[in-house]
All heavy atoms as TSV, in Angstrom:
chain	resi	resn	atom	element	x	y	z
A	1	MET	N	N	0.854	-1.190	0.002
A	1	MET	CA	C	0.017	0.000	0.004
A	1	MET	C	C	0.889	1.238	-0.004
A	1	MET	O	O	1.786	1.368	0.820
A	1	MET	CB	C	-0.887	-0.021	1.241
A	1	MET	CG	C	-1.812	1.133	1.295
A	1	MET	SD	S	-3.092	0.775	2.523
A	1	MET	CE	C	-3.114	2.323	3.388
A	2	ASP	N	N	0.595	2.140	-0.916
A	2	ASP	CA	C	1.402	3.368	-1.047
A	2	ASP	C	C	0.873	4.405	-0.081
A	2	ASP	O	O	-0.270	4.822	-0.149
A	2	ASP	CB	C	1.287	3.883	-2.479
A	2	ASP	CG	C	2.162	5.097	-2.724
A	2	ASP	OD1	O	3.033	5.411	-1.896
A	2	ASP	OD2	O	1.954	5.761	-3.766
A	3	THR	N	N	1.716	4.820	0.863
A	3	THR	CA	C	1.311	5.824	1.839
A	3	THR	C	C	1.946	7.186	1.547
A	3	THR	O	O	1.879	8.063	2.395
A	3	THR	CB	C	1.735	5.365	3.261
A	3	THR	OG1	O	3.148	5.191	3.270
A	3	THR	CG2	C	1.039	4.074	3.653
A	4	THR	N	N	2.511	7.332	0.376
A	4	THR	CA	C	3.102	8.625	-0.015
A	4	THR	C	C	2.003	9.674	-0.163
A	4	THR	O	O	1.009	9.419	-0.828
A	4	THR	CB	C	3.844	8.487	-1.360
A	4	THR	OG1	O	4.767	7.425	-1.284
A	4	THR	CG2	C	4.537	9.785	-1.718
A	5	PRO	N	N	2.159	10.843	0.483
A	5	PRO	CA	C	1.118	11.870	0.342
A	5	PRO	C	C	1.039	12.350	-1.112
A	5	PRO	O	O	2.059	12.547	-1.765
A	5	PRO	CB	C	1.588	13.011	1.261
A	5	PRO	CG	C	2.968	12.670	1.685
A	5	PRO	CD	C	3.249	11.260	1.350
A	6	LYS	N	N	-0.174	12.461	-1.598
A	6	LYS	CA	C	-0.385	12.910	-2.955
A	6	LYS	C	C	-0.517	14.437	-3.004
A	6	LYS	O	O	-1.121	15.018	-2.109
A	6	LYS	CB	C	-1.677	12.297	-3.529
A	6	LYS	CG	C	-1.695	10.778	-3.496
A	6	LYS	CD	C	-0.658	10.210	-4.438
A	6	LYS	CE	C	-0.731	8.692	-4.414
A	6	LYS	NZ	N	0.472	8.055	-4.769
A	7	PRO	N	N	0.054	15.079	-4.012
A	7	PRO	CA	C	-0.068	16.525	-4.106
A	7	PRO	C	C	-1.483	16.924	-4.440
A	7	PRO	O	O	-2.251	16.157	-5.013
A	7	PRO	CB	C	0.877	16.891	-5.253
A	7	PRO	CG	C	1.055	15.662	-6.035
A	7	PRO	CD	C	0.865	14.506	-5.075
A	8	ASP	N	N	-1.834	18.127	-4.046
A	8	ASP	CA	C	-3.179	18.661	-4.298
A	8	ASP	C	C	-3.242	19.145	-5.753
A	8	ASP	O	O	-2.691	20.208	-6.075
A	8	ASP	CB	C	-3.463	19.797	-3.324
A	8	ASP	CG	C	-4.830	20.413	-3.521
A	8	ASP	OD1	O	-5.662	19.802	-4.211
A	8	ASP	OD2	O	-5.078	21.495	-2.958
A	9	LEU	N	N	-3.913	18.397	-6.594
A	9	LEU	CA	C	-4.017	18.750	-8.014
A	9	LEU	C	C	-5.103	19.788	-8.284
A	9	LEU	O	O	-5.199	20.302	-9.387
A	9	LEU	CB	C	-4.235	17.501	-8.870
A	9	LEU	CG	C	-3.124	16.451	-8.803
A	9	LEU	CD1	C	-3.461	15.289	-9.716
A	9	LEU	CD2	C	-1.780	17.041	-9.170
A	10	SER	N	N	-5.908	20.109	-7.259
A	10	SER	CA	C	-6.948	21.108	-7.473
A	10	SER	C	C	-6.374	22.466	-7.772
A	10	SER	O	O	-7.058	23.327	-8.329
A	10	SER	CB	C	-7.874	21.192	-6.245
A	10	SER	OG	O	-7.174	21.700	-5.124
A	11	VAL	N	N	-5.112	22.689	-7.440
A	11	VAL	CA	C	-4.461	23.964	-7.725
A	11	VAL	C	C	-4.424	24.230	-9.219
A	11	VAL	O	O	-4.384	25.381	-9.660
A	11	VAL	CB	C	-3.045	24.027	-7.082
A	11	VAL	CG1	C	-2.088	23.094	-7.795
A	11	VAL	CG2	C	-2.490	25.440	-7.119
A	12	LEU	N	N	-4.438	23.154	-10.009
A	12	LEU	CA	C	-4.383	23.308	-11.464
A	12	LEU	C	C	-5.627	23.983	-12.017
A	12	LEU	O	O	-5.611	24.510	-13.125
A	12	LEU	CB	C	-4.171	21.948	-12.136
A	12	LEU	CG	C	-2.845	21.277	-11.795
A	12	LEU	CD1	C	-2.817	19.880	-12.340
A	12	LEU	CD2	C	-1.668	22.071	-12.292
A	13	SER	N	N	-6.716	23.966	-11.287
A	13	SER	CA	C	-7.956	24.599	-11.756
A	13	SER	C	C	-8.209	25.939	-11.074
A	13	SER	O	O	-9.207	26.608	-11.391
A	13	SER	CB	C	-9.154	23.660	-11.528
A	13	SER	OG	O	-9.307	23.425	-10.137
A	14	GLU	N	N	-7.325	26.365	-10.190
A	14	GLU	CA	C	-7.452	27.683	-9.549
A	14	GLU	C	C	-7.145	28.781	-10.551
A	14	GLU	O	O	-6.284	28.605	-11.420
A	14	GLU	CB	C	-6.442	27.827	-8.401
A	14	GLU	CG	C	-6.717	27.057	-7.176
A	14	GLU	CD	C	-5.620	27.291	-6.121
A	14	GLU	OE1	O	-4.809	28.230	-6.244
A	14	GLU	OE2	O	-5.608	26.514	-5.158
A	15	PRO	N	N	-7.823	29.929	-10.415
A	15	PRO	CA	C	-7.392	31.074	-11.250
A	15	PRO	C	C	-5.960	31.500	-10.860
A	15	PRO	O	O	-5.625	31.501	-9.676
A	15	PRO	CB	C	-8.395	32.171	-10.906
A	15	PRO	CG	C	-9.341	31.609	-9.899
A	15	PRO	CD	C	-8.927	30.228	-9.549
A	16	LEU	N	N	-5.170	31.795	-11.847
A	16	LEU	CA	C	-3.802	32.216	-11.567
A	16	LEU	C	C	-3.766	33.600	-10.965
A	16	LEU	O	O	-4.456	34.509	-11.444
A	16	LEU	CB	C	-2.965	32.204	-12.838
A	16	LEU	CG	C	-2.645	30.839	-13.425
A	16	LEU	CD1	C	-1.874	31.018	-14.738
A	16	LEU	CD2	C	-1.849	30.010	-12.452
A	17	LEU	N	N	-2.993	33.744	-9.912
A	17	LEU	CA	C	-2.794	35.066	-9.322
A	17	LEU	C	C	-1.816	35.835	-10.188
A	17	LEU	O	O	-0.823	35.280	-10.667
A	17	LEU	CB	C	-2.228	34.936	-7.903
A	17	LEU	CG	C	-3.103	34.205	-6.880
A	17	LEU	CD1	C	-2.327	34.018	-5.575
A	17	LEU	CD2	C	-4.374	35.011	-6.634
A	18	PRO	N	N	-2.077	37.126	-10.380
A	18	PRO	CA	C	-1.093	37.908	-11.155
A	18	PRO	C	C	0.160	38.145	-10.296
A	18	PRO	O	O	0.063	38.283	-9.075
A	18	PRO	CB	C	-1.843	39.235	-11.427
A	18	PRO	CG	C	-2.842	39.318	-10.332
A	18	PRO	CD	C	-3.238	37.915	-9.976
A	19	GLU	N	N	1.311	38.179	-10.969
A	19	GLU	CA	C	2.537	38.443	-10.208
A	19	GLU	C	C	2.519	39.902	-9.796
A	19	GLU	O	O	2.417	40.808	-10.630
A	19	GLU	CB	C	3.762	38.165	-11.074
A	19	GLU	CG	C	5.037	38.334	-10.299
A	19	GLU	CD	C	6.264	37.842	-11.056
A	19	GLU	OE1	O	6.134	37.466	-12.234
A	19	GLU	OE2	O	7.368	37.891	-10.461
A	20	PRO	N	N	2.625	40.154	-8.478
A	20	PRO	CA	C	2.600	41.555	-8.040
A	20	PRO	C	C	3.865	42.296	-8.440
A	20	PRO	O	O	4.924	41.722	-8.574
A	20	PRO	CB	C	2.496	41.442	-6.506
A	20	PRO	CG	C	2.919	40.083	-6.176
A	20	PRO	CD	C	2.740	39.210	-7.371
A	21	VAL	N	N	3.685	43.590	-8.666
A	21	VAL	CA	C	4.806	44.460	-9.045
A	21	VAL	C	C	5.296	45.155	-7.790
A	21	VAL	O	O	4.527	45.764	-7.067
A	21	VAL	CB	C	4.345	45.508	-10.082
A	21	VAL	CG1	C	5.481	46.441	-10.426
A	21	VAL	CG2	C	3.808	44.805	-11.334
A	22	LYS	N	N	6.599	45.004	-7.538
A	22	LYS	CA	C	7.206	45.621	-6.356
A	22	LYS	C	C	7.100	47.128	-6.444
A	22	LYS	O	O	7.523	47.729	-7.449
A	22	LYS	CB	C	8.649	45.200	-6.215
A	22	LYS	CG	C	9.311	45.690	-4.936
A	22	LYS	CD	C	10.652	45.045	-4.766
A	22	LYS	CE	C	11.475	45.526	-3.624
A	22	LYS	NZ	N	10.937	45.704	-2.359
A	23	PRO	N	N	6.537	47.769	-5.427
A	23	PRO	CA	C	6.448	49.239	-5.452
A	23	PRO	C	C	7.836	49.869	-5.329
A	23	PRO	O	O	8.723	49.306	-4.700
A	23	PRO	CB	C	5.558	49.581	-4.278
A	23	PRO	CG	C	5.580	48.398	-3.391
A	23	PRO	CD	C	5.933	47.213	-4.222
A	24	GLU	N	N	7.951	51.006	-5.905
A	24	GLU	CA	C	9.202	51.790	-5.768
A	24	GLU	C	C	9.283	52.348	-4.348
A	24	GLU	O	O	8.252	52.545	-3.702
A	24	GLU	CB	C	9.234	52.926	-6.787
A	24	GLU	CG	C	9.166	52.476	-8.238
A	24	GLU	CD	C	10.424	51.754	-8.661
A	24	GLU	OE1	O	11.524	52.037	-8.123
A	24	GLU	OE2	O	10.343	50.910	-9.571
A	25	ASP	N	N	10.469	52.619	-3.889
A	25	ASP	CA	C	10.629	53.191	-2.559
A	25	ASP	C	C	9.881	54.500	-2.345
A	25	ASP	O	O	9.334	54.737	-1.291
A	25	ASP	CB	C	12.142	53.397	-2.236
A	25	ASP	CG	C	12.873	52.079	-2.041
A	25	ASP	OD1	O	12.220	51.055	-1.724
A	25	ASP	OD2	O	14.109	52.091	-2.229
A	26	TRP	N	N	9.836	55.302	-3.398
A	26	TRP	CA	C	9.185	56.614	-3.278
A	26	TRP	C	C	7.670	56.490	-3.144
A	26	TRP	O	O	7.012	57.442	-2.780
A	26	TRP	CB	C	9.546	57.518	-4.440
A	26	TRP	CG	C	9.161	56.980	-5.793
A	26	TRP	CD1	C	9.970	56.289	-6.634
A	26	TRP	CD2	C	7.896	57.100	-6.446
A	26	TRP	NE1	N	9.287	55.939	-7.769
A	26	TRP	CE2	C	8.011	56.424	-7.673
A	26	TRP	CE3	C	6.707	57.699	-6.108
A	26	TRP	CZ2	C	6.952	56.344	-8.579
A	26	TRP	CZ3	C	5.651	57.595	-7.018
A	26	TRP	CH2	C	5.790	56.937	-8.224
A	27	GLU	N	N	7.103	55.312	-3.475
A	27	GLU	CA	C	5.655	55.141	-3.404
A	27	GLU	C	C	5.151	54.977	-1.965
A	27	GLU	O	O	3.965	55.132	-1.717
A	27	GLU	CB	C	5.213	53.942	-4.240
A	27	GLU	CG	C	5.415	54.161	-5.737
A	27	GLU	CD	C	4.980	53.000	-6.559
A	27	GLU	OE1	O	5.749	52.034	-6.676
A	27	GLU	OE2	O	3.858	53.051	-7.079
A	28	CYS	N	N	6.042	54.670	-1.056
A	28	CYS	CA	C	5.675	54.541	0.368
A	28	CYS	C	C	5.732	55.907	1.026
A	28	CYS	O	O	6.704	56.648	0.891
A	28	CYS	CB	C	6.631	53.595	1.069
A	28	CYS	SG	S	6.310	53.401	2.830
A	29	CYS	N	N	4.644	56.248	1.723
A	29	CYS	CA	C	4.603	57.578	2.338
A	29	CYS	C	C	5.361	57.655	3.665
A	29	CYS	O	O	5.609	58.729	4.180
A	29	CYS	CB	C	3.135	57.985	2.555
A	29	CYS	SG	S	2.265	56.987	3.768
A	30	GLY	N	N	5.737	56.473	4.225
A	30	GLY	CA	C	6.503	56.458	5.449
A	30	GLY	C	C	5.677	56.751	6.687
A	30	GLY	O	O	6.226	57.019	7.766
A	31	SER	N	N	4.362	56.691	6.583
A	31	SER	CA	C	3.489	56.992	7.714
A	31	SER	C	C	3.116	55.765	8.542
A	31	SER	O	O	2.241	55.866	9.400
A	31	SER	CB	C	2.201	57.656	7.222
A	31	SER	OG	O	2.490	58.863	6.568
A	32	GLU	N	N	3.767	54.638	8.277
A	32	GLU	CA	C	3.463	53.384	8.992
A	32	GLU	C	C	1.969	53.107	8.980
A	32	GLU	O	O	1.292	53.097	9.997
A	32	GLU	CB	C	4.024	53.430	10.418
A	32	GLU	CG	C	5.538	53.576	10.437
A	32	GLU	CD	C	6.119	53.527	11.831
A	32	GLU	OE1	O	5.478	52.974	12.719
A	32	GLU	OE2	O	7.219	54.063	12.007
A	33	CYS	N	N	1.450	52.869	7.777
A	33	CYS	CA	C	0.023	52.694	7.564
A	33	CYS	C	C	-0.472	51.321	8.027
A	33	CYS	O	O	-1.681	51.036	7.921
A	33	CYS	CB	C	-0.305	52.858	6.089
A	33	CYS	SG	S	0.185	54.433	5.404
A	34	GLY	N	N	0.406	50.455	8.455
A	34	GLY	CA	C	-0.021	49.115	8.888
A	34	GLY	C	C	-0.414	48.265	7.699
A	34	GLY	O	O	0.314	48.188	6.715
A	35	ASP	N	N	-1.568	47.630	7.790
A	35	ASP	CA	C	-2.025	46.741	6.723
A	35	ASP	C	C	-2.324	47.478	5.416
A	35	ASP	O	O	-2.418	46.853	4.367
A	35	ASP	CB	C	-3.253	45.944	7.154
A	35	ASP	CG	C	-2.922	44.899	8.216
A	35	ASP	OD1	O	-1.738	44.534	8.322
A	35	ASP	OD2	O	-3.851	44.437	8.914
A	36	ALA	N	N	-2.504	48.767	5.479
A	36	ALA	CA	C	-2.795	49.558	4.275
A	36	ALA	C	C	-1.516	50.019	3.566
A	36	ALA	O	O	-1.617	50.618	2.479
A	36	ALA	CB	C	-3.652	50.767	4.634
A	37	CYS	N	N	-0.367	49.732	4.142
A	37	CYS	CA	C	0.893	50.176	3.536
A	37	CYS	C	C	1.134	49.450	2.218
A	37	CYS	O	O	0.923	48.239	2.128
A	37	CYS	CB	C	2.066	49.873	4.492
A	37	CYS	SG	S	3.687	50.263	3.778
A	38	ILE	N	N	1.542	50.166	1.220
A	38	ILE	CA	C	1.767	49.592	-0.078
A	38	ILE	C	C	2.817	48.489	-0.037
A	38	ILE	O	O	2.725	47.484	-0.760
A	38	ILE	CB	C	2.122	50.685	-1.122
A	38	ILE	CG1	C	2.045	50.163	-2.535
A	38	ILE	CG2	C	3.483	51.290	-0.827
A	38	ILE	CD1	C	2.071	51.230	-3.596
A	39	GLN	N	N	3.797	48.630	0.821
A	39	GLN	CA	C	4.833	47.597	0.955
A	39	GLN	C	C	4.265	46.324	1.603
A	39	GLN	O	O	4.537	45.207	1.169
A	39	GLN	CB	C	6.015	48.125	1.806
A	39	GLN	CG	C	6.721	49.316	1.215
A	39	GLN	CD	C	7.540	48.971	-0.012
A	39	GLN	OE1	O	7.747	47.816	-0.358
A	39	GLN	NE2	N	8.064	49.997	-0.682
A	40	THR	N	N	3.432	46.500	2.621
A	40	THR	CA	C	2.803	45.357	3.321
A	40	THR	C	C	1.881	44.612	2.339
A	40	THR	O	O	1.917	43.387	2.267
A	40	THR	CB	C	1.994	45.832	4.537
A	40	THR	OG1	O	2.876	46.521	5.425
A	40	THR	CG2	C	1.343	44.682	5.253
A	41	ILE	N	N	1.110	45.343	1.583
A	41	ILE	CA	C	0.208	44.733	0.597
A	41	ILE	C	C	1.018	43.948	-0.424
A	41	ILE	O	O	0.677	42.825	-0.758
A	41	ILE	CB	C	-0.678	45.804	-0.067
A	41	ILE	CG1	C	-1.643	46.395	0.956
A	41	ILE	CG2	C	-1.416	45.219	-1.264
A	41	ILE	CD1	C	-2.387	47.636	0.477
A	42	TYR	N	N	2.084	44.547	-0.901
A	42	TYR	CA	C	2.945	43.881	-1.878
A	42	TYR	C	C	3.487	42.569	-1.301
A	42	TYR	O	O	3.401	41.520	-1.975
A	42	TYR	CB	C	4.103	44.753	-2.329
A	42	TYR	CG	C	5.176	43.967	-3.055
A	42	TYR	CD1	C	4.972	43.533	-4.338
A	42	TYR	CD2	C	6.368	43.620	-2.410
A	42	TYR	CE1	C	5.929	42.764	-5.020
A	42	TYR	CE2	C	7.302	42.847	-3.075
A	42	TYR	CZ	C	7.095	42.432	-4.372
A	42	TYR	OH	O	8.026	41.675	-5.011
A	43	PHE	N	N	4.033	42.580	-0.084
A	43	PHE	CA	C	4.618	41.382	0.470
A	43	PHE	C	C	3.578	40.307	0.740
A	43	PHE	O	O	3.856	39.108	0.548
A	43	PHE	CB	C	5.429	41.699	1.760
A	43	PHE	CG	C	6.711	42.399	1.455
A	43	PHE	CD1	C	6.959	43.669	1.944
A	43	PHE	CD2	C	7.694	41.827	0.651
A	43	PHE	CE1	C	8.173	44.334	1.669
A	43	PHE	CE2	C	8.886	42.485	0.356
A	43	PHE	CZ	C	9.114	43.739	0.889
A	44	GLN	N	N	2.360	40.680	1.096
A	44	GLN	CA	C	1.267	39.703	1.268
A	44	GLN	C	C	0.894	39.088	-0.074
A	44	GLN	O	O	0.711	37.863	-0.189
A	44	GLN	CB	C	0.062	40.351	1.916
A	44	GLN	CG	C	0.280	40.712	3.381
A	44	GLN	CD	C	-0.862	41.575	3.936
A	44	GLN	OE1	O	-1.649	42.137	3.225
A	44	GLN	NE2	N	-0.869	41.665	5.269
A	45	GLU	N	N	0.751	39.923	-1.090
A	45	GLU	CA	C	0.391	39.425	-2.414
A	45	GLU	C	C	1.534	38.566	-3.014
A	45	GLU	O	O	1.271	37.560	-3.649
A	45	GLU	CB	C	0.076	40.589	-3.361
A	45	GLU	CG	C	-1.226	41.296	-3.032
A	45	GLU	CD	C	-1.509	42.479	-3.893
A	45	GLU	OE1	O	-0.630	42.870	-4.716
A	45	GLU	OE2	O	-2.614	43.054	-3.759
A	46	LYS	N	N	2.768	38.959	-2.757
A	46	LYS	CA	C	3.915	38.197	-3.261
A	46	LYS	C	C	3.986	36.837	-2.576
A	46	LYS	O	O	4.257	35.820	-3.240
A	46	LYS	CB	C	5.209	38.994	-3.030
A	46	LYS	CG	C	6.477	38.294	-3.515
A	46	LYS	CD	C	6.595	38.339	-5.021
A	46	LYS	CE	C	7.981	37.917	-5.441
A	46	LYS	NZ	N	7.982	36.791	-6.327
A	47	ALA	N	N	3.714	36.790	-1.279
A	47	ALA	CA	C	3.732	35.511	-0.563
A	47	ALA	C	C	2.649	34.580	-1.110
A	47	ALA	O	O	2.888	33.385	-1.310
A	47	ALA	CB	C	3.556	35.751	0.930
A	48	ALA	N	N	1.443	35.117	-1.361
A	48	ALA	CA	C	0.363	34.309	-1.917
A	48	ALA	C	C	0.720	33.824	-3.318
A	48	ALA	O	O	0.478	32.641	-3.671
A	48	ALA	CB	C	-0.930	35.112	-1.925
A	49	TYR	N	N	1.291	34.707	-4.143
A	49	TYR	CA	C	1.690	34.351	-5.502
A	49	TYR	C	C	2.760	33.251	-5.466
A	49	TYR	O	O	2.669	32.250	-6.169
A	49	TYR	CB	C	2.224	35.580	-6.221
A	49	TYR	CG	C	2.831	35.274	-7.578
A	49	TYR	CD1	C	2.005	35.124	-8.699
A	49	TYR	CD2	C	4.187	35.171	-7.736
A	49	TYR	CE1	C	2.543	34.840	-9.928
A	49	TYR	CE2	C	4.743	34.897	-8.971
A	49	TYR	CZ	C	3.910	34.724	-10.072
A	49	TYR	OH	O	4.460	34.438	-11.299
A	50	ASP	N	N	3.789	33.430	-4.621
A	50	ASP	CA	C	4.885	32.453	-4.536
A	50	ASP	C	C	4.344	31.091	-4.055
A	50	ASP	O	O	4.764	30.035	-4.563
A	50	ASP	CB	C	5.972	32.938	-3.611
A	50	ASP	CG	C	6.786	34.073	-4.219
A	50	ASP	OD1	O	6.695	34.316	-5.445
A	50	ASP	OD2	O	7.513	34.735	-3.444
A	51	ALA	N	N	3.430	31.108	-3.090
A	51	ALA	CA	C	2.854	29.865	-2.592
A	51	ALA	C	C	2.067	29.155	-3.685
A	51	ALA	O	O	2.168	27.925	-3.826
A	51	ALA	CB	C	1.976	30.159	-1.374
A	52	GLN	N	N	1.298	29.893	-4.450
A	52	GLN	CA	C	0.534	29.288	-5.545
A	52	GLN	C	C	1.487	28.711	-6.611
A	52	GLN	O	O	1.262	27.606	-7.112
A	52	GLN	CB	C	-0.430	30.289	-6.185
A	52	GLN	CG	C	-1.282	29.640	-7.256
A	52	GLN	CD	C	-2.145	30.611	-7.993
A	52	GLN	OE1	O	-1.656	31.640	-8.492
A	52	GLN	NE2	N	-3.428	30.319	-8.080
A	53	GLN	N	N	2.514	29.459	-6.955
A	53	GLN	CA	C	3.478	28.964	-7.945
A	53	GLN	C	C	4.165	27.683	-7.468
A	53	GLN	O	O	4.366	26.750	-8.271
A	53	GLN	CB	C	4.528	30.037	-8.255
A	53	GLN	CG	C	3.943	31.241	-9.011
A	53	GLN	CD	C	3.372	30.874	-10.351
A	53	GLN	OE1	O	4.021	30.254	-11.154
A	53	GLN	NE2	N	2.139	31.237	-10.586
A	54	LEU	N	N	4.461	27.601	-6.204
A	54	LEU	CA	C	5.079	26.376	-5.649
A	54	LEU	C	C	4.103	25.221	-5.716
A	54	LEU	O	O	4.474	24.115	-6.124
A	54	LEU	CB	C	5.551	26.602	-4.201
A	54	LEU	CG	C	6.148	25.388	-3.497
A	54	LEU	CD1	C	7.387	24.895	-4.256
A	54	LEU	CD2	C	6.491	25.718	-2.083
A	55	ARG	N	N	2.840	25.456	-5.351
A	55	ARG	CA	C	1.848	24.380	-5.424
A	55	ARG	C	C	1.654	23.916	-6.872
A	55	ARG	O	O	1.507	22.704	-7.136
A	55	ARG	CB	C	0.512	24.846	-4.832
A	55	ARG	CG	C	0.524	25.007	-3.330
A	55	ARG	CD	C	-0.856	25.180	-2.718
A	55	ARG	NE	N	-1.741	26.033	-3.427
A	55	ARG	CZ	C	-1.844	27.379	-3.299
A	55	ARG	NH1	N	-1.053	28.000	-2.453
A	55	ARG	NH2	N	-2.713	28.063	-3.995
A	56	LEU	N	N	1.651	24.856	-7.799
A	56	LEU	CA	C	1.549	24.502	-9.234
A	56	LEU	C	C	2.735	23.662	-9.692
A	56	LEU	O	O	2.568	22.670	-10.397
A	56	LEU	CB	C	1.447	25.773	-10.095
A	56	LEU	CG	C	0.115	26.479	-10.111
A	56	LEU	CD1	C	0.255	27.850	-10.766
A	56	LEU	CD2	C	-0.924	25.640	-10.847
A	57	TRP	N	N	3.914	24.057	-9.282
A	57	TRP	CA	C	5.120	23.307	-9.673
A	57	TRP	C	C	5.058	21.891	-9.128
A	57	TRP	O	O	5.367	20.927	-9.854
A	57	TRP	CB	C	6.357	24.033	-9.159
A	57	TRP	CG	C	7.638	23.375	-9.553
A	57	TRP	CD1	C	8.281	23.500	-10.744
A	57	TRP	CD2	C	8.397	22.441	-8.782
A	57	TRP	NE1	N	9.420	22.723	-10.759
A	57	TRP	CE2	C	9.504	22.048	-9.574
A	57	TRP	CE3	C	8.235	21.906	-7.526
A	57	TRP	CZ2	C	10.453	21.135	-9.115
A	57	TRP	CZ3	C	9.184	20.988	-7.076
A	57	TRP	CH2	C	10.273	20.622	-7.860
A	58	ILE	N	N	4.675	21.731	-7.857
A	58	ILE	CA	C	4.565	20.412	-7.243
A	58	ILE	C	C	3.531	19.561	-7.981
A	58	ILE	O	O	3.791	18.393	-8.289
A	58	ILE	CB	C	4.220	20.520	-5.734
A	58	ILE	CG1	C	5.420	21.106	-4.987
A	58	ILE	CG2	C	3.819	19.164	-5.180
A	58	ILE	CD1	C	5.128	21.522	-3.561
A	59	ALA	N	N	2.390	20.159	-8.311
A	59	ALA	CA	C	1.339	19.398	-9.012
A	59	ALA	C	C	1.820	19.002	-10.419
A	59	ALA	O	O	1.571	17.877	-10.846
A	59	ALA	CB	C	0.075	20.261	-9.096
A	60	ARG	N	N	2.497	19.881	-11.117
A	60	ARG	CA	C	2.987	19.557	-12.459
A	60	ARG	C	C	4.052	18.449	-12.400
A	60	ARG	O	O	4.088	17.601	-13.263
A	60	ARG	CB	C	3.558	20.797	-13.138
A	60	ARG	CG	C	2.479	21.772	-13.543
A	60	ARG	CD	C	3.068	23.014	-14.216
A	60	ARG	NE	N	2.036	23.978	-14.496
A	60	ARG	CZ	C	2.151	25.269	-14.209
A	60	ARG	NH1	N	3.254	25.750	-13.671
A	60	ARG	NH2	N	1.145	26.088	-14.507
A	61	GLN	N	N	4.914	18.512	-11.392
A	61	GLN	CA	C	5.926	17.454	-11.228
A	61	GLN	C	C	5.264	16.101	-10.968
A	61	GLN	O	O	5.705	15.094	-11.486
A	61	GLN	CB	C	6.895	17.816	-10.093
A	61	GLN	CG	C	7.729	19.029	-10.354
A	61	GLN	CD	C	8.623	18.872	-11.562
A	61	GLN	OE1	O	9.290	17.859	-11.725
A	61	GLN	NE2	N	8.617	19.867	-12.428
A	62	ALA	N	N	4.210	16.125	-10.164
A	62	ALA	CA	C	3.485	14.872	-9.840
A	62	ALA	C	C	2.836	14.304	-11.104
A	62	ALA	O	O	2.890	13.094	-11.350
A	62	ALA	CB	C	2.450	15.116	-8.762
A	63	LEU	N	N	2.229	15.184	-11.918
A	63	LEU	CA	C	1.614	14.732	-13.158
A	63	LEU	C	C	2.659	14.184	-14.117
A	63	LEU	O	O	2.426	13.184	-14.786
A	63	LEU	CB	C	0.835	15.872	-13.822
A	63	LEU	CG	C	-0.488	16.245	-13.168
A	63	LEU	CD1	C	-1.092	17.461	-13.847
A	63	LEU	CD2	C	-1.444	15.094	-13.172
A	64	ALA	N	N	3.794	14.844	-14.211
A	64	ALA	CA	C	4.876	14.383	-15.095
A	64	ALA	C	C	5.383	13.011	-14.645
A	64	ALA	O	O	5.632	12.130	-15.463
A	64	ALA	CB	C	5.991	15.393	-15.147
A	65	ALA	N	N	5.571	12.847	-13.347
A	65	ALA	CA	C	6.055	11.575	-12.813
A	65	ALA	C	C	5.025	10.486	-13.042
A	65	ALA	O	O	5.355	9.356	-13.410
A	65	ALA	CB	C	6.363	11.732	-11.320
A	66	GLU	N	N	3.766	10.822	-12.871
A	66	GLU	CA	C	2.700	9.832	-13.116
A	66	GLU	C	C	2.655	9.435	-14.579
A	66	GLU	O	O	2.484	8.264	-14.910
A	66	GLU	CB	C	1.353	10.463	-12.695
A	66	GLU	CG	C	0.186	9.510	-12.770
A	66	GLU	CD	C	-1.091	10.186	-12.303
A	66	GLU	OE1	O	-1.150	10.557	-11.116
A	66	GLU	OE2	O	-2.019	10.325	-13.122
A	67	GLY	N	N	2.826	10.417	-15.478
A	67	GLY	CA	C	2.840	10.122	-16.886
A	67	GLY	C	C	4.028	9.248	-17.244
A	67	GLY	O	O	3.920	8.342	-18.070
A	68	ALA	N	N	5.170	9.466	-16.643
A	68	ALA	CA	C	6.372	8.681	-16.890
A	68	ALA	C	C	6.178	7.240	-16.406
A	68	ALA	O	O	6.584	6.292	-17.041
A	68	ALA	CB	C	7.593	9.299	-16.244
A	69	GLU	N	N	5.524	7.090	-15.254
A	69	GLU	CA	C	5.261	5.753	-14.728
A	69	GLU	C	C	4.296	4.995	-15.642
A	69	GLU	O	O	4.485	3.788	-15.899
A	69	GLU	CB	C	4.633	5.858	-13.327
A	69	GLU	CG	C	5.613	6.238	-12.246
A	69	GLU	CD	C	4.933	6.385	-10.875
A	69	GLU	OE1	O	3.760	6.059	-10.741
A	69	GLU	OE2	O	5.614	6.852	-9.951
A	70	ASN	N	N	3.292	5.677	-16.173
A	70	ASN	CA	C	2.335	5.028	-17.045
A	70	ASN	C	C	2.956	4.607	-18.366
A	70	ASN	O	O	2.556	3.620	-18.966
A	70	ASN	CB	C	1.125	5.952	-17.310
A	70	ASN	CG	C	0.252	6.121	-16.072
A	70	ASN	OD1	O	0.304	5.304	-15.150
A	70	ASN	ND2	N	-0.522	7.178	-16.029
A	71	LYS	N	N	3.964	5.335	-18.843
A	71	LYS	CA	C	4.631	4.961	-20.095
A	71	LYS	C	C	5.472	3.710	-19.904
A	71	LYS	O	O	5.673	2.914	-20.831
A	71	LYS	CB	C	5.552	6.091	-20.573
A	71	LYS	CG	C	4.818	7.212	-21.247
A	71	LYS	CD	C	5.816	8.237	-21.787
A	71	LYS	CE	C	5.083	9.325	-22.494
A	71	LYS	NZ	N	6.010	10.306	-23.058
A	72	ASN	N	N	5.967	3.546	-18.690
A	72	ASN	CA	C	6.825	2.371	-18.394
A	72	ASN	C	C	6.032	1.108	-18.134
A	72	ASN	O	O	6.586	0.037	-18.040
A	72	ASN	CB	C	7.748	2.650	-17.195
A	72	ASN	CG	C	8.780	3.709	-17.517
A	72	ASN	OD1	O	9.166	3.890	-18.674
A	72	ASN	ND2	N	9.216	4.440	-16.511
A	73	ASP	N	N	4.723	1.232	-17.963
A	73	ASP	CA	C	3.887	0.044	-17.678
A	73	ASP	C	C	3.574	-0.737	-18.908
A	73	ASP	O	O	3.591	-0.480	-19.983
A	73	ASP	CB	C	2.568	0.464	-17.001
A	73	ASP	CG	C	2.792	0.947	-15.570
A	73	ASP	OD1	O	3.874	0.657	-15.034
A	73	ASP	OD2	O	1.899	1.601	-15.015
């Protein structure tokens, strides 16, 4: 029995997040806006984008490995 965890392939049907554009230093007002700060928003969006890209890569690798296994059968 194979107990290897399977990757979540549902990520392949998720809408792709756009890659966020890093704001320029001059775009920050320096008022420590908290969650409304353009830098904070960028880093949150970048983290979500990077996480989705990693999940997509893992899912694609799993599909490629599965395809390779099926060719060898």
